[in-house]
C-alpha positions as CSV (number, residue, x, y, z in Angstrom):
1,M,27.0,-123.4,-64.2
2,R,28.5,-125.8,-61.6
3,R,27.3,-123.6,-58.8
4,S,23.7,-123.4,-60.3
5,I,23.7,-127.3,-60.5
6,L,24.8,-127.6,-56.9
7,I,22.2,-125.1,-55.7
8,A,19.4,-126.9,-57.6
9,V,20.5,-130.3,-56.3
10,G,20.9,-129.1,-52.8
11,A,17.5,-127.3,-52.8
12,R,15.9,-130.6,-54.1
13,A,17.5,-132.6,-51.4
14,I,16.5,-130.1,-48.6
15,R,13.0,-130.0,-50.0
16,S,12.6,-133.8,-49.8
17,L,14.0,-133.9,-46.3
18,T,11.8,-131.2,-45.0
19,A,8.7,-132.7,-46.7
20,A,9.6,-136.0,-45.0
21,G,10.0,-134.2,-41.7
22,S,6.6,-132.5,-42.1
23,R,4.9,-135.7,-42.7
24,S,6.3,-137.2,-39.5
25,G,5.4,-134.0,-37.6
26,R,8.9,-132.7,-37.2
27,F,9.3,-129.1,-38.3
28,P,9.8,-125.9,-36.3
29,A,6.1,-125.1,-36.0
30,L,5.5,-128.2,-34.1
31,D,8.9,-128.6,-32.4
32,Q,8.4,-125.2,-30.6
33,N,5.3,-126.4,-28.9
34,S,3.7,-125.2,-25.6
35,S,2.4,-128.6,-24.5
36,F,3.5,-127.9,-20.9
37,L,0.7,-125.3,-20.7
38,G,-1.9,-128.0,-21.4
39,P,-4.6,-128.0,-24.1
40,E,-5.0,-124.9,-26.3
41,P,-7.8,-122.5,-25.4
42,Q,-11.2,-123.3,-26.8
43,G,-14.4,-121.3,-27.5
44,K,-14.6,-117.6,-26.6
45,D,-11.0,-117.8,-25.2
46,T,-9.7,-118.0,-28.8
47,R,-11.2,-114.7,-29.9
48,K,-8.5,-112.4,-28.3
49,W,-4.8,-112.8,-27.6
50,H,-3.9,-113.4,-24.0
51,I,-0.9,-114.3,-21.9
52,R,-0.9,-117.9,-20.8
53,D,2.4,-117.9,-18.9
54,K,5.2,-115.5,-18.1
55,R,8.7,-115.9,-16.5
56,K,11.4,-113.7,-15.2
57,L,14.7,-115.1,-16.6
58,S,17.0,-112.3,-15.5
59,N,16.9,-108.7,-14.3
60,R,16.0,-107.6,-17.8
61,L,14.9,-110.7,-19.7
62,R,11.2,-111.8,-19.6
63,E,9.6,-114.7,-21.4
64,F,5.9,-114.9,-22.3
65,F,3.7,-117.5,-23.9
66,I,0.8,-115.8,-25.7
67,Y,-2.2,-117.4,-27.3
68,S,-2.6,-115.7,-30.8
69,P,-6.0,-115.7,-32.6
70,A,-4.0,-114.9,-35.9
71,L,-2.1,-118.2,-35.5
72,G,-4.7,-120.3,-33.7
73,R,-2.2,-121.5,-31.1
74,T,0.2,-120.4,-28.3
75,V,3.6,-119.0,-29.2
76,G,6.6,-117.6,-27.3
77,V,7.8,-114.1,-27.0
78,R,10.9,-112.8,-25.2
79,V,11.3,-109.2,-24.0
80,L,14.4,-107.3,-23.0
81,L,13.8,-104.4,-20.7
82,P,15.8,-101.2,-21.6
83,G,19.4,-101.3,-20.3
84,I,19.0,-97.6,-19.6
85,P,15.7,-97.2,-17.9
86,Q,13.2,-94.9,-19.7
87,E,9.9,-93.5,-18.6
88,V,8.5,-94.3,-22.1
89,S,10.8,-96.6,-24.2
90,P,11.4,-96.8,-27.9
91,V,11.1,-100.4,-29.2
92,I,13.2,-102.7,-31.4
93,H,11.3,-105.5,-33.0
94,L,14.0,-108.2,-33.4
95,Y,13.2,-111.2,-35.6
96,H,14.9,-114.6,-35.8
97,G,15.7,-116.6,-38.9
98,S,14.4,-119.8,-40.3
99,G,15.3,-122.8,-38.1
100,D,15.6,-120.5,-34.9
101,D,12.9,-119.3,-32.5
102,F,12.1,-116.5,-30.1
103,R,14.9,-117.6,-27.7
104,S,17.7,-117.5,-30.3
105,W,18.8,-113.8,-30.2
106,T,19.4,-114.1,-26.4
107,D,20.7,-117.6,-26.4
108,F,23.1,-117.3,-29.4
109,G,23.2,-113.6,-30.5
110,S,24.2,-111.9,-27.3
111,A,21.2,-109.6,-27.5
112,E,21.0,-109.0,-23.8
113,E,24.7,-108.1,-23.5
114,L,24.7,-105.9,-26.6
115,T,21.7,-103.8,-25.5
116,L,23.0,-103.3,-21.9
117,D,23.7,-99.6,-22.5
118,S,20.7,-98.8,-24.8
119,P,17.3,-97.2,-24.0
120,Y,15.3,-99.6,-26.2
121,L,12.8,-102.2,-25.1
122,V,13.6,-105.2,-27.4
123,V,10.8,-107.6,-28.3
124,M,11.7,-111.0,-29.9
125,P,8.4,-112.8,-31.0
126,D,8.4,-116.3,-32.4
127,A,8.0,-116.6,-36.2
128,G,7.6,-120.3,-36.7
129,A,9.6,-121.5,-39.6
130,G,10.3,-117.9,-40.7
131,T,8.1,-117.1,-43.6
132,Y,6.9,-113.8,-42.1
133,S,3.8,-114.3,-44.3
134,R,0.3,-115.9,-44.2
135,V,0.8,-119.7,-44.6
136,A,-1.9,-122.2,-45.3
137,V,-1.2,-125.4,-43.3
138,D,-3.8,-128.0,-43.9
139,R,-7.1,-126.3,-43.0
140,E,-5.5,-123.6,-40.9
141,V,-3.9,-120.3,-41.8
142,H,-0.9,-119.0,-39.9
143,D,-1.1,-115.3,-40.2
144,W,2.3,-114.2,-38.9
145,P,2.2,-110.6,-40.2
146,T,-1.0,-110.0,-38.1
147,F,0.6,-111.5,-35.1
148,H,3.8,-109.4,-35.5
149,T,2.3,-106.0,-36.6
150,K,-1.0,-106.1,-34.7
151,E,-1.1,-108.5,-31.7
152,I,2.5,-107.9,-30.6
153,P,2.0,-104.0,-30.5
154,E,-1.2,-104.6,-28.5
155,F,0.6,-106.8,-26.2
156,L,3.3,-104.2,-25.6
157,R,0.8,-101.4,-25.2
158,K,-0.9,-103.3,-22.5
159,N,2.1,-104.5,-20.5
160,F,4.9,-101.9,-21.0
161,S,5.4,-98.2,-21.2
162,V,6.5,-97.8,-24.8
163,D,6.4,-95.1,-27.5
164,F,4.5,-95.9,-30.6
165,A,5.5,-92.8,-32.5
166,P,7.1,-94.0,-35.8
167,E,10.5,-92.5,-34.9
168,N,10.6,-94.8,-31.9
169,Q,9.6,-98.1,-33.6
170,L,12.4,-100.0,-35.2
171,L,12.6,-103.3,-37.0
172,A,15.6,-105.7,-37.4
173,G,16.3,-109.3,-38.1
174,L,18.7,-111.9,-39.4
175,S,18.3,-114.0,-42.5
176,M,14.5,-114.5,-43.0
177,G,14.0,-112.2,-40.0
178,G,15.7,-109.4,-41.9
179,Y,13.3,-110.2,-44.8
180,G,10.3,-109.8,-42.4
181,A,11.7,-106.5,-41.0
182,M,12.1,-105.0,-44.4
183,K,8.8,-106.3,-45.7
184,Y,6.8,-104.9,-42.7
185,A,8.6,-101.6,-43.2
186,A,7.5,-101.5,-46.8
187,W,4.0,-102.5,-45.8
188,H,3.7,-99.9,-43.0
189,P,6.1,-97.0,-43.8
190,D,4.0,-94.8,-41.5
191,R,4.6,-97.0,-38.4
192,Y,8.4,-97.4,-38.4
193,S,11.6,-95.3,-38.7
194,W,14.3,-97.9,-39.0
195,A,14.6,-101.3,-40.8
196,A,17.8,-103.5,-40.6
197,A,18.4,-106.8,-42.4
198,F,21.5,-109.0,-41.7
199,S,22.2,-111.6,-44.3
200,S,18.7,-111.5,-45.7
201,P,16.9,-112.5,-48.9
202,L,15.1,-109.4,-50.0
203,D,13.8,-110.4,-53.5
204,P,11.7,-113.6,-53.2
205,L,11.4,-114.0,-56.9
206,S,15.0,-114.6,-57.2
207,A,15.1,-117.1,-54.3
208,I,11.9,-119.1,-55.0
209,P,13.4,-122.6,-53.9
210,A,14.4,-121.1,-50.6
211,F,11.0,-119.6,-49.8
212,D,9.3,-122.8,-50.9
213,I,11.5,-124.9,-48.6
214,I,10.8,-122.6,-45.6
215,A,7.1,-122.7,-46.2
216,M,7.2,-126.5,-46.2
217,R,9.1,-126.4,-42.9
218,E,6.0,-124.6,-41.6
219,G,3.9,-127.5,-42.9
220,A,2.5,-126.0,-46.1
221,K,2.4,-127.7,-49.4
222,S,5.0,-126.9,-52.1
223,M,4.4,-123.7,-54.1
224,T,1.5,-122.5,-51.9
225,L,3.2,-119.7,-50.0
226,F,2.7,-117.0,-52.7
227,G,1.4,-119.2,-55.5
228,D,3.0,-119.8,-58.9
229,P,5.8,-117.3,-59.7
230,V,4.3,-116.7,-63.2
231,T,0.5,-116.8,-62.9
232,D,0.6,-115.3,-59.3
233,R,3.4,-112.9,-59.9
234,S,1.5,-110.0,-58.1
235,E,1.4,-112.0,-54.9
236,W,5.2,-112.5,-55.0
237,I,5.8,-108.7,-55.6
238,A,3.3,-107.8,-52.9
239,N,5.5,-109.8,-50.4
240,S,8.8,-108.6,-51.8
241,P,10.8,-105.7,-50.2
242,Y,12.5,-105.4,-53.5
243,G,9.2,-105.1,-55.4
244,L,7.8,-102.6,-52.8
245,A,11.1,-100.6,-52.4
246,E,9.4,-97.3,-53.4
247,N,7.6,-97.4,-50.1
248,L,10.9,-97.1,-48.2
249,H,11.5,-93.5,-48.9
250,G,12.4,-91.6,-45.7
251,L,13.2,-94.6,-43.5
252,H,16.7,-95.4,-42.1
253,L,17.7,-98.6,-43.9
254,W,20.6,-100.8,-42.9
255,L,21.7,-103.9,-45.0
256,S,24.6,-106.2,-44.5
257,A,25.9,-109.5,-45.6
258,G,29.1,-111.5,-45.5
259,S,31.1,-112.7,-48.5
260,G,30.4,-116.4,-47.8
261,S,34.0,-117.2,-47.1
262,L,36.7,-116.8,-44.4
263,E,40.2,-115.7,-44.9
264,E,41.7,-118.9,-43.7
265,S,39.4,-121.2,-45.7
266,K,38.7,-121.9,-49.4
267,D,35.2,-123.2,-48.7
268,R,32.2,-121.2,-49.7
269,D,28.9,-120.7,-47.8
270,L,26.6,-120.5,-50.9
271,L,23.6,-119.3,-48.8
272,E,25.6,-116.3,-47.5
273,T,26.9,-115.7,-51.0
274,M,23.4,-115.7,-52.4
275,V,22.0,-113.2,-49.8
276,N,25.1,-111.0,-50.4
277,Q,24.2,-110.8,-54.1
278,Q,20.6,-110.0,-53.1
279,G,21.8,-107.2,-50.9
280,E,23.8,-105.8,-53.8
281,R,20.7,-105.9,-56.0
282,F,18.5,-104.4,-53.4
283,S,21.1,-101.6,-52.8
284,A,21.2,-100.9,-56.5
285,R,17.4,-100.7,-56.5
286,L,17.3,-98.2,-53.7
287,N,20.0,-96.1,-55.4
288,A,17.8,-96.1,-58.6
289,L,14.9,-94.8,-56.5
290,D,17.2,-92.3,-54.8
291,I,16.5,-93.8,-51.4
292,R,19.3,-93.2,-48.9
293,H,20.5,-96.4,-47.1
294,S,23.5,-98.1,-45.6
295,W,24.8,-101.2,-47.4
296,F,27.7,-103.2,-45.9
297,P,29.0,-106.0,-48.0
298,R,31.5,-107.7,-45.7
299,T,34.8,-109.1,-47.2
300,T,34.4,-112.1,-45.0
301,G,31.6,-113.8,-43.0
302,L,29.4,-116.9,-43.1
303,H,25.7,-117.4,-42.5
304,N,26.1,-117.9,-38.8
305,W,25.7,-116.3,-35.4
306,T,29.2,-115.0,-35.4
307,S,28.3,-112.7,-38.2
308,W,24.9,-111.7,-36.9
309,E,26.2,-110.9,-33.4
310,R,28.7,-108.6,-35.0
311,E,26.0,-106.9,-37.2
312,L,23.6,-106.4,-34.3
313,G,26.4,-104.7,-32.3
314,A,27.4,-102.5,-35.3
315,W,23.8,-101.5,-35.9
316,L,23.3,-100.6,-32.3
317,K,26.3,-98.4,-32.4
318,T,24.8,-96.5,-35.3
319,L,21.6,-96.1,-33.3
320,R,23.6,-94.8,-30.4
321,R,25.4,-92.2,-32.6
322,Q,22.0,-91.2,-34.1
323,R,20.5,-90.8,-30.6
324,D,23.5,-88.7,-29.4
325,Y,23.2,-86.5,-32.6
326,A,19.5,-86.0,-31.9
327,S,20.2,-85.1,-28.4
328,S,22.8,-82.5,-29.4
329,D,20.3,-81.0,-31.8
330,H,17.7,-81.0,-29.1
331,R,20.0,-79.0,-26.9
332,S,20.9,-76.7,-29.8
333,I,17.3,-76.0,-30.5
334,E,16.6,-75.2,-26.9
335,R,19.5,-72.8,-26.8
336,R,18.1,-71.0,-29.8
337,G,14.7,-70.7,-28.2
338,G,13.0,-73.2,-30.5
339,S,10.6,-76.0,-29.6
340,P,12.2,-79.4,-28.7
341,D,9.0,-81.3,-29.4
342,A,10.4,-82.3,-32.8
343,Y,13.0,-84.4,-31.0
344,R,11.3,-87.1,-28.9
345,G,12.6,-90.3,-27.5
346,G,15.8,-92.0,-28.7
347,N,15.8,-90.9,-32.4
348,S,15.2,-87.8,-34.4
349,S,11.5,-87.7,-35.2
350,I,12.4,-85.8,-38.5
351,R,12.7,-88.7,-40.9
352,R,15.0,-88.1,-43.9
353,G,12.8,-86.9,-46.8
354,A,9.6,-87.7,-45.0
355,P,6.7,-85.3,-45.9
356,R,4.4,-83.9,-43.3
357,V,1.7,-86.3,-44.3
358,A,-0.4,-85.6,-41.1
359,D,-0.9,-82.1,-42.6
360,G,-1.7,-83.4,-46.0
361,G,1.9,-83.6,-47.3
362,E,2.5,-85.7,-50.4
363,F,3.4,-89.5,-50.4
364,S,2.9,-92.5,-52.6
365,Y,2.3,-96.2,-51.7
366,L,2.6,-99.4,-53.5
367,T,0.7,-102.5,-52.2
368,G,-0.9,-105.8,-53.1
369,H,-3.5,-105.6,-50.3
370,A,-7.1,-105.1,-51.2
371,L,-7.8,-103.2,-47.9
372,F,-5.2,-101.0,-46.3
373,D,-4.7,-97.9,-44.1
374,I,-1.8,-95.6,-44.7
375,H,-1.1,-92.2,-43.0
376,G,-4.8,-92.0,-42.0
377,W,-6.2,-92.8,-45.5
378,R,-8.4,-95.9,-45.7
379,V,-8.6,-97.7,-49.1
380,E,-10.8,-100.7,-50.0
381,I,-10.7,-102.4,-53.3
382,S,-13.1,-105.1,-54.5
383,R,-11.3,-107.1,-57.2
384,R,-11.4,-110.5,-58.9
385,R,-7.6,-111.1,-59.0
386,A,-4.6,-110.1,-56.9
387,Q,-2.9,-107.0,-58.3
388,I,-0.4,-104.4,-57.3
389,V,-2.1,-101.1,-56.7
390,C,-0.3,-97.7,-56.8
391,F,-1.9,-95.1,-54.5
392,G,0.2,-92.3,-55.7
393,S,0.9,-88.6,-55.3
394,V,-1.4,-88.5,-52.3
395,S,-1.9,-85.2,-50.6
396,T,-4.6,-82.6,-50.0
397,A,-3.8,-81.6,-53.6
398,G,-4.6,-84.9,-55.1
399,F,-3.9,-88.7,-55.5
400,S,-3.9,-91.4,-58.1
401,L,-5.2,-94.9,-57.9
402,T,-4.5,-97.7,-60.4
403,G,-6.0,-101.2,-60.8
404,T,-9.2,-103.0,-61.7
405,G,-12.4,-103.5,-59.8
406,S,-14.3,-101.0,-57.6
407,F,-12.9,-98.8,-54.7
408,R,-13.8,-96.9,-51.6
409,V,-11.4,-94.2,-50.4
410,R,-11.9,-92.2,-47.1
411,T,-9.5,-89.3,-46.4
412,P,-8.2,-88.3,-43.0
413,G,-9.8,-85.3,-41.3
414,L,-8.1,-82.7,-43.6
415,Y,-11.2,-80.8,-44.5
416,E,-13.5,-78.3,-42.9
417,P,-16.3,-80.2,-41.2
418,G,-19.7,-79.6,-43.0
419,R,-18.3,-77.6,-45.9
420,R,-19.5,-78.5,-49.3
421,Y,-16.9,-79.6,-52.0
422,D,-17.3,-79.8,-55.7
423,V,-16.0,-83.1,-57.1
424,S,-15.1,-83.6,-60.7
425,V,-14.3,-87.2,-61.7
426,S,-12.4,-88.0,-64.9
427,G,-11.1,-91.2,-66.5
428,P,-11.0,-93.4,-69.5
429,T,-14.8,-93.4,-69.9
430,G,-15.4,-89.7,-69.5
431,S,-16.0,-87.3,-66.7
432,N,-18.7,-86.8,-64.0
433,D,-19.4,-83.9,-61.6
434,Y,-21.1,-83.9,-58.2
435,S,-20.7,-82.4,-54.7
436,Q,-20.5,-83.7,-51.2
437,R,-19.9,-82.3,-47.7
438,A,-17.0,-83.2,-45.4
439,D,-18.3,-85.2,-42.4
440,K,-18.1,-84.0,-38.9
441,K,-14.5,-85.3,-38.6
442,G,-13.5,-83.4,-41.7
443,R,-13.3,-86.5,-44.0
444,L,-14.4,-87.0,-47.5
445,T,-15.3,-90.4,-49.0
446,F,-15.2,-91.5,-52.6
447,T,-16.6,-94.7,-54.1
448,G,-16.6,-95.9,-57.7
449,R,-15.2,-98.2,-60.3
450,L,-11.6,-98.7,-61.4
451,A,-10.7,-100.1,-64.8
452,A,-13.0,-103.0,-66.0
453,A,-11.5,-106.4,-65.4
454,M,-12.1,-109.2,-67.8
455,H,-13.8,-112.3,-66.4
456,D,-11.7,-115.4,-65.5
457,P,-11.7,-117.8,-68.6
458,I,-13.5,-121.0,-68.1
459,I,-10.5,-122.9,-69.5
460,P,-7.3,-121.1,-68.8
461,S,-4.7,-121.3,-71.5
462,K,-1.9,-119.3,-73.0
463,R,-4.4,-117.3,-75.1
464,T,-6.1,-116.1,-71.8
465,Q,-3.1,-115.7,-69.5
466,H,-3.0,-111.9,-70.2
467,F,-6.5,-111.5,-68.7
468,S,-5.1,-111.3,-65.2
469,T,-3.3,-108.1,-66.0
470,V,-5.7,-106.4,-68.3
471,G,-6.6,-102.9,-67.0
472,Q,-4.3,-102.9,-64.0
473,S,-2.3,-100.0,-65.3
474,E,-5.4,-97.8,-65.8
475,V,-5.6,-94.7,-63.5
476,T,-8.8,-93.5,-61.8
477,A,-9.5,-89.7,-61.1
478,V,-11.3,-87.0,-58.9
479,H,-10.7,-83.3,-58.5
480,I,-12.2,-81.5,-55.5
481,A,-12.6,-77.9,-54.6
482,S,-14.6,-76.1,-52.0
483,A,-17.9,-74.8,-53.4
484,P,-17.6,-71.1,-54.2
485,D,-21.1,-70.1,-53.0
486,D,-21.2,-72.3,-49.9
487,S,-21.8,-69.5,-47.5
488,T,-23.8,-71.5,-45.0
489,V,-22.1,-74.3,-43.3
490,P,-24.6,-76.9,-42.0
491,D,-24.7,-78.6,-38.7
492,P,-21.8,-81.1,-38.8
493,A,-24.1,-83.6,-37.0
494,H,-25.9,-84.0,-40.4
495,A,-22.8,-84.0,-42.6
496,D,-22.3,-87.8,-42.6
497,A,-25.8,-88.5,-44.1
498,D,-25.4,-85.7,-46.6
499,S,-22.0,-86.9,-47.6
500,H,-23.2,-90.5,-48.1
501,M,-26.1,-89.5,-50.2
502,E,-24.1,-87.2,-52.5
503,T,-21.2,-89.6,-52.9
504,T,-23.6,-92.3,-54.0
505,S,-25.3,-90.1,-56.6
506,G,-21.8,-89.4,-58.1
507,D,-20.8,-93.0,-58.5
508,R,-22.5,-93.5,-61.9
509,G,-19.8,-95.3,-63.9
510,F,-16.7,-93.3,-63.2
511,R,-13.2,-94.6,-63.7
512,G,-10.2,-92.5,-63.3
513,T,-7.5,-90.6,-60.8
514,V,-8.5,-88.9,-57.7
515,S,-7.0,-85.5,-57.0
516,F,-8.4,-82.6,-54.9
517,T,-7.7,-79.1,-53.7
518,P,-8.0,-78.4,-49.9
519,A,-10.7,-75.9,-48.7
520,T,-9.8,-72.2,-48.6
521,E,-11.2,-69.5,-46.4
522,G,-14.2,-67.7,-48.0
C-alpha cells in the first residue's frame, strides 16, 4: 500500500514538472534541436526524407541529420559500421530510452566497443521523448513508428549495403526503447527475426501514468497518447506488446531486467522493480502462448547505464553463438551435399516455428490497424471505431477475419493467373456464391461487409458504452476452389477486369470468415 502511494505521488509530481517544462519549451523533443542547420525545409522539400548533414566521428561511427516528413522536422541518427566488414550486412536497430537521444548508446552504453567484433551494422535513430508511437503535439503529429519502420529502412537502403531479409533484421532497446523494439516486432513479425528489451515496460495498460508522463515530455496533452484506458482500450491493446504477444511466434525474444536494488544498498529503484514485474508478466504470457523466449530477471541491477551496457553485451554474445551455430550448420549441410541457401548472413534464416508463409503456409495476426500488409497479404478495413482485428489461420487453405465495418483483402500471388475460382461466402446473415479469376499476378481480391456496427450514440452514457464493442467478435467467411470445368484459361492481361467485375457482383451483403483451397492441376 505504501509503495502504491509513493508511486502515485511521484507520478503526480513528475507529471506537474514535465507539464511545466513543456509550457516553457523544455522537453526532449525541443532540447534535441537542429538549429545549427538553419530553418527547417519548406514546400516540396518536406515531401521526402533527405540528409541535411553528415559527419564522420570515428573509423566506424557516423552521424546524420535527416529531415523526416513523418515528424515534420530534422532529427539525428547515428550509425555504427560493422566491426567485421561484410559485403552485405545484417542490421541491428538499437533504440534509446526516455530522456536519452540517438547519441546515448555510443556516449554512455559502449555500443561502439561492444560491437567491435560483430558483423552487424547498428543504426541508432532518435525517438524524441521515447513514446515510439504517433503523438499529437498541438497541431502536429509526430509519427515515430513511420520514421523508424519506413523512413529509416529507406535511408539504410540508399546509403549502405544491408540485408533486409527478416533473419538479418534485429530490434533492441533499453527501457522505452525496448518497448518500441518489442512493439515493432509485434506489428511487423514478417520483417524481423530478433527483438530484445532491456528493463522495458511491455504492458502499457499496467503502466498508464508512466506512458502519460512520457507523452507530455514530447509536448502532448495528458491522456492523449492512446486515449482513455477504458473507452479507448482497443488503442492501448493495439500499442501493447503484451496485448499483441500472439504475433511473436517464431521470433527470437530476449527480455531482461534488474531487481531494483544492489547488494550493498537497501534502497530500491521503483522504476526497475516495476519493469521487472512487467517482464515477469510478459514472460508468463509468452509461456501461456507457447512462445519460446529468453527471460533474465537479474538478482541485482538498477535502471541505469551500468545495467544496460551489461545487457547489450550479454545479448551480443548470444547473437555471436547463434551466428557460429548457423555457420557450423551451413558447413554441415554443404558436406552432406545440401543447399546452403537456407543459411544466409549472420543468423539462421530458419526461424523457430515459422511457417513457410511465402508458399502459403499458415499464420495468424492480431492488429489494431485499419490498413495493414502482412506476409504479402493486404487488408483494408473501413470502420467507425478503433478495434482489434484477428486475421487468423491465414494460408492457401483459408483465413478468418473478425470485426465490424467493411473490408477488402488482396492475397499474394499464390494462384494460377487467369484461372477461375468458385467462391462461397458464409456468415451470420447467410451464404453467397460467386466466381472470379486470379489476376495476372496470381492474386485474388475479396470485398464485403464485416459484422454491423451500431452508430455512435448522440449522448454517450453508461447505457451506450457497450456500442463500441458490439459485433467485434463476429467472424467473416469465404471458401474458394478452382472451377471444375474451367478448361480454358483466358489471357492474363484481361484477368484484372474480370476479377474486379465478379468480385463486385459477389459483395451483396455478405458477412463471415474467409477460407479457400488452392488451385489444383486439372
